[in-house]
N, C-alpha and C positions, 0 to 999 in steps of 0.2 A: 808364562803365556806366549812369549815369543817362540819357545821350543815346541809348544803344542801346535802352532799354526803350520809349520812344515810337516808335522806328522799327519795332521788332518788333510792336507793337500795331497800327501803320498797315499793316504787311504782312499781319497776321492779318485785319484788316477788309477789305483788298483781295481777299484770297483768298475771304473769306466772301461777297463780292459776286457772285463767279462761281456761287454756288449758286442765286442768285434766278432768273435766266433758266432754269437747268436745272429748277427746281421748276415753272415755268409749262409747260415742255415735258413734264414728268412728268404734270402735270395734263391736258395734251392727250392723252397716251397713256391715261391712266385713263379719260377720257371716251370715247375710241374703243373701249376694251375693254368698258366697260359698255354702250355702244350695241350692240355685237355680241351680248352676252349677252342684252339685252332684246329684240333682234330675234328671236333663237332662241326665247326663252321666249314671245314673241307668237305666232310661227308655230305652236307646240304647242297654242295655244288658239284658232286661227283658226276651226275647224270646230265646236268644242264650246262656246265662249263668245267670240263676236266682240267683245263690249263690253270684256271683260277684255283681249283681245288688243290692241284699240285703245289701251288705256292703256299697255301696254308699248311699242307702236310710238311713241307720243307721247313716252314717256321716252327712247327711242333717239334720236328727232329732236331733242329738247331737249339731250341730251347732246352731239350733234355741233354744235349751236349754241354750247354753252358751250366746246367745244373750239376753235372759231374764235376766240372771245375770248381763250383761253389762247395760241393761236398768234399772235394779233396782239400780245399784251403781251410775250411772251418776246423777240421781236426788238427792240421799242421799249426794253424794260428793258435789254437787252444794250447797246444803243447809248447810252442815257442814262448807264449806269454804266461805259461803255467796257470792257466784259467780253466783247465779241464775239470768238469763236474759230472756228477752222476745224472743230474737232470739234463745236462747238455748231451750226453750219450743217448738218453731216452728221447729227447727232442729231435735229435738228428735221425734216429731210426724211424720215428713217426713221419718225418719229412720224406725219408727214402721210400716209405710204402706208397706215398702219393706220387712222388716224382719218378721213381724207378719201377713202381708196380702198376699203379692205375694209369698213369700218363702213357707209357709205351703200349700197354694193352689197349687203350682207347685209340691210340694212333694206328696200331696194326689192324684193329677191328674196322676202323673207318676207311683205311687205305686198301686193305686186302680182302677181308672176309665178307663184310656187308655188301660191297659193290659186286662181288663175284658170285656169291651163292644166295639163292632165294631163301627167304626167311623160314620156309617150311621144309627145307631139305635137311638131310642127315649131316651133310658137310658143314653147313652153317651151325647146327647145334653142336657138333664136335669141336668146331673151331672156337665157339664161345666157351665150351667146357675147358679146353686147353688154356685159354686165356685166364680163366678163373684159377686153374691149377697153378699157372705161372705166378700169379699174385700170392697164392697160398704158400708156394715154395719159397718165394721171396720173403714173405713175412716170417716164415719159419727160420729162414737163414739169418735174418736180422735178430730174431729172438735168441738164437743160438750164439750169435756174435756178442750180444749184450751180456749173456752169462759168461762167455769165455773172457770178456774184458774185465769182469769183476772177480773171477776165480782163476787160480793158476792152472794152467794146462800141463799135464804130465807128458813129457816128451819121451822119445825112445830110450834115452839114457837113464830114465827113472827120476830125473831131477825135476821137482815141481817148480816150473817157472813159465812165464808167458812166452809164447812163440811169436816175437814181434816181426820176424822176417816173412812169415807166411800166413795166408788166410786158410781156413779149413772150409772148403767148398768155394764155389764161384761166387764172389760178391755180386749183389744185385745191380750196382751201378754199371759195371762192364757188360752185364747181360743186357740191360736196357740200352747201353751205348751201342751194342751190336745191332739191335733192332732199329735204333734211330739212325745209325749209319747206313743201314740198307735202304731206308726210306730217303735219306738224304742223297744217296747215290742215284736212286731212281724214284723221284717223288710223284710221277704220274700214277694215278690209280690203276690197280692191276686190271680192272675191267677194261681199260683203254687198250690192252694188248690182244683183245679177242677172247672168245669164250674158251678155247682149247688152252692157249698159253696161260691165261689168267687162272684157270682152275689148276693147272700144273704148278704155277708159281705159289698159289695159295696153299696147296698141299705141301709144297717144300717149306713154307713158313710154318705150317703146323708141326712139321717134323722138327724144325729148329726150336720152336717154342718149347716142345716137349723135352728136347735135349737140354736146353738152358735150365728148365725146371729141375731135371734130374741132377745136373751139375751143381746147382745151388744148394741142394740138400745132401750132396755127396760129401765124402771126406777127402776129396782130392786137394792137394796143396796148391795154392796160388800165391805168387809173389806179392807182397804188400807194398814194397818200395818205401816203407816208413823210415828205413836207415839210409836211403839214398841221399847222397850229397854230404855225408858226414865226413869230417876231417878235410884232408887235402883234396878230396874229390869234388869239392864244391864248385871249382872253376870248370871242371869237365861237365858236371851236371848242368851248369848254366849254358855252356856251349851247346850241349845236346838239346836242351829245351828250346834254345833259340833257333836251332837248325830245324827241329820238328815243327816249331810254331810257324817258321817261314814256309815249310812244305804245306802245312795245313792251310795257310793263308792262300797259297797259290793253287793247290790241288786238293782241297778239302774232301771232295767226294771220294777220291781214291785213297788218300792217306788215312782218314778216319776209319774207313772200312778195313783196310789192311791192319791198322793198329788194333782195332777192337777184335777182329777175328783172330789175330795172333795171340792176344792176351787170353781169349776164351779157350783157344786150343792148346795153349802151352801147358796148362794143368794136366790135360789128357796125355800129352807127349811126355811130360815129366813123369807121370805115374807109369807109363809103359816102359820108359828107360829104367825106372826103379825096379820094376818087375824082372827085367832082364839082368840087372846088376845083382840082385840078391842071390840067385844060385852061385854066381862066381865068388861072392863074398863068404857065403856059408860053406863052400867047398874046403875041406881040410887040406892043409899044405902037405905035399909029399915029402917023405923023409929023404 
């Protein structure tokens, strides 16, 4: 009986560990839910009090940024505690559809499209269509990721194994992060910039949303950072995170926009460099 008690305690602790990554996923969902509410609240104040509306839009953008942090931590915690489960993967993907699909599109609609274009115009309808396609592309990207996480991916060498270093296509959290960082950089509603500029900026946002949707369903490689900090590089990783965290604390509007734009664009740059490298590698050596 004495030996059975420590075993039961150990099993209880093990079961309790499964709650930790789920709690981070719940935090992810909470941030997405709040981002949607704050976006709606901001839209109600766009024409009567733009300054107050900008505050709510900024809250929504920050909530999406915090959700990215929760989304990053839940997977790492699950792997560290060896509590990763199939239901956890599915739960996390469903949370991402809300937080990084519906929440950022609600924010962009309330901040950019709805205040700028009249509801009966073609620009308004096209903007809503692009937001819908963004959600569709993000959901497809998440479904493809779930399949790849349970089935081995055949790499170029022909060896069936998981490619843990890279994502296939742009993940939806960085896509949402770029949209949120733009709003965080300039939270005032686009309609406050005047009709000409606001229409131009809104059209640029349409182009960006279309590009992000295409990148999510593409096969471009994006660094996953899952192996970051392994081995002796743990100390360097801590120093880098501390430095970036301090910069975000001091200059969040600029640093977050630069980081998110750099991550989104690095997959395109990587692909272009690969295309230029292939002819050189395939060229036969001269005798």
